[in-house]
LOTOR-856142 format. One record per residue: x, y, z of N, C-alpha, C in turn; residue in one letter. Coordinates in steps of 0.02 Angstrom, whole numbers, plus 32768, in hexadecimal, padded with zeros to 4 digits. Layout:
XYZXYZXYZa
...
//
This chain:
802D7FD07FF0800080028001804C80347FEFm
800880587FF1804480AC7FD3800180FB7FF6y
802A811780178007815A802E802E819A8001a
800B81B97FEF800F81F87FDA7FFB82338000r
8036825B801B8033827F8052801C82CD801Dl
7FF88304803F7FFA8339801D7FE9836C804Bt
803583958061802383BB80A1801584118082s
7FF98436809B7FD68483808A7FD7849C80BBa
7FDE84E080AF7FCB851A80E57F8B853280BAq
7F47853080E47F24855480DC7F1785928100i
7EDC85AA80E87ED885F980FD7EBA85CD8131k
7EB885F5816A7E8085DD81A57E5085D9819Dk
7E2F862281877DDE8627818C7DC886008138e
7DFA85CD81357DD185A880FE7DDE856580FEk
7DF0855781517DD9850D813F7DB184E58150i
7D838508817D7D4884D581677D3384D9811Ad
7D33850780FF7D2484FA80B37D4284CE8081e
7D8F84AD80987DBE84A0807D7D8B84508086f
7D8C844D80C17D69840C80E67D3B83EA80CCt
7CFC841080B57CBA840C80877CDE83FA804Dq
7CFA841480207D0484037FEE7D2883C67FE3i
7D5483BB80157D7E838880157D4783488026y
7D1D834580497CE2831780557CB483168019k
7CC0835080047C6183517FDB7C7983417F82d
7CC3834C7F827CE183517F457D1683217F37s
7D59831E7F537D8C83007F3F7D8782B77F6Av
7D5882997F9E7D66825E7FAE7D2D823A7F77v
7CE582517F597CDA82237F317CF682177EEFp
7D1A82437EDA7D4A823F7E9D7D7F820E7EADa
7D9A821E7EEF7DCE81D17EFA7DB2819E7F10a
7D7681957F027D4C81557F0C7D4F81417EBFk
7D5181507EA47D4381427E527D9181237E37a
7DCF81417E557E03814A7E467E1D80F27E60q
7E3980CE7E1D7E4B808D7E307E84807E7E62e
7E8A805B7E957EB780497EC07EB080717F11g
7E7480AF7F1E7E7180BC7F3D7E4F80B07F6Fy
7E7080A37FB17E6C80A67FFC7E4E80B38026r
7E4B80FB80317E3C811E807C7E5A81768061g
7E4A81A180967E5F81E3809A7E5A81F280D6s
7E7E821280F47E97824081227EAC82898128f
7E8382A581497E8C82E281427E8383188191v
7ED38332819D7EF6835681E77F0B838781D7f
7EE583B381F77EC7840182077EE6841E8251q
7F18845782337F2D847E82897EFC84C1826Ad
7EBB84CB828D7E9784FE82847ED0854D82AAr
7EF8852F82D47F1C857382F67F53858582B4d
7F828564828F7FAC857982577F908579821Ct
7F63854C82127F3B853981C97F5A850981A0g
7F9884EC81CE7FC484B781A27FA1847C81A7k
7F95845281647F79841681627F9883E98143g
7F7483B681367F8C836A81127F57832E80F5m
7F65833780C17F2F8306809E7F4B82BC80A6a
7F3B828080AC7F59823580AD7F1E82268081i
7F3281F5802E7F2481CC80107F2D818D8010t
7F1A815A80177F2E811080117F3180EE7FD9l
7F5180CF7FCC7F4980B87F867F6480737F86w
7F52803D7F517F647FFD7F607FAB7FED7F43e
7FB280097F127FEE80087F06802C80427EE1t
8057804A7EDE807980887ECC806180987E87k
8054806A7E63803880757E037FF4809E7E11e
7FBD80837E527FA380A67E407F8C80ED7E52n
7FD681017E9D7FDC81417EA27FEE816B7E7Fa
8020814D7E50803C81777E14800D81817DE0l
7FD781697DC57FBF815F7D9D7F8581927D91a
7F7781A77DD67F4C81D27DD27F6282177DCBn
7F9D821C7DDD7FBA824A7DDD7FBE82647D87e
7FD482367D797FE282277D177FA3822A7CF1e
7F6982307D1B7F3082397CE27F0B82797D18s
7F3982B77D237F2682E27D2D7EF182E07D6Fr
7ED5829A7D907EA582A47DC77EC682D87DF5y
7F0282B27E0C7F1C82ED7E577F2983317E43y
7F2583577E0F7F2B83A27DFE7EEA83B37DF8q
7EB083937DE37E7883977DE57E5983B27E20e
7E6A83827E537E5B837E7E947E7683BE7EC6q
7EAE83BF7EA67EDE84047EC87EC884407EBAl
7EB584507E7B7E85849B7E547E5584997E88a
7E2D84597E9E7DEA84857EC07E0584B77F06k
7E3984B57F137E6484CC7F4F7E6F84EB7F4Cf
7E8985157F077ECA854A7F0A7EB885887F1Bv
7E7785B77F327E6485E57F3C7E6685E17FAEt
7E7185A17F9B7E7485937FFF7EBB859A8013l
7EF5857A7FDA7F34857D7FF07F5185C78006f
7F7685CC804C7FA285E680487FEE85E68033s
7FF785BF8026804685928018803A855B7FDFq
806085587FB8805685217F93805084CE7FABa
803A84A27FA7802F84587FBF807B84427FACp
808E840C7FD180C083E97FC980A883A07FC8v
80B283777F8380A2833D7FA280E183077F8Cr
80D182D77FB980F282997FBD80E382527FC8e
810282267FAD80F681EC7FA8811781B47FCBl
80DE81877FF081218147802580FB811F8028y
812A80CF802581088093803B80E880A18077e
80AE806D807A809E806280C980C1802B80DDv
80E98030810D81087FE8811F80F57FD28155t
80CE7FEA817A809C7FE581BE80647FDD81B8v
80327FD681D07FF77FED81D47FD47FC1820Fm
7FB17FDB82537F847FBB827D7F557FD2829Aa
//
């Protein structure tokens, strides 16, 4: 299993809007992607810092939706909510308990 971590600085006053868009738009779109296994979103309301983690069955699944522009389309939904550009990282999940 692989995890894509996207960390971002969100405008503090836009955190609720970010959360609503993620739940209403990103999650349904992610569920339609091959190999999708789940999402987590973490936010610090005091600083605006946030992180989204999506889980993928294989590395190929995680990379394929970046190549298909799915990932970029999801980020575009939040462009006015970011106060800094997001950073993306991909990791293999080696322990899950």
